[in-house]
C-alpha positions, 0 to 999 in steps of 0.5 A: 635282193632288197632295193638297198642291196640293189641300189648299192650294187648299181652304184658300185657297178657290180651288176650283171649284164642282164637284169630282171626288175620285178616285184610286188611294190610297183614304186620300187620297181620304177625306182630301180629302173630310174636308178639304172638309167640314171647311174649307167647311161649318161643323158648325153648318150641316151639317144644312142645307148638306151632303148625303151619299149613296151613289152606288148609292142615288142616282137621277139626278133626285135628284142634280139636285135636290140640286145645285140646292138652294140653301144656307141662311144660307150661301154654299155647299152641299155634296153628297157622293156 
């Protein structure tokens, strides 16, 4: 999927519940991550519905806990690793 296709899917709310962003262009991966964060999680709900962790600092059970945590007053919760 190209960045443009992904961007259109995010903006039209047609992305799957789990998304893996990767590629040779780290700039586009960062832009896609920001797009998801800014489009799907409003700034006022980020304290409750968005978690950002670094992969090397994350243990398996912590990832499971984050993934299972329900959103607060929202339809989605975002975990960025």
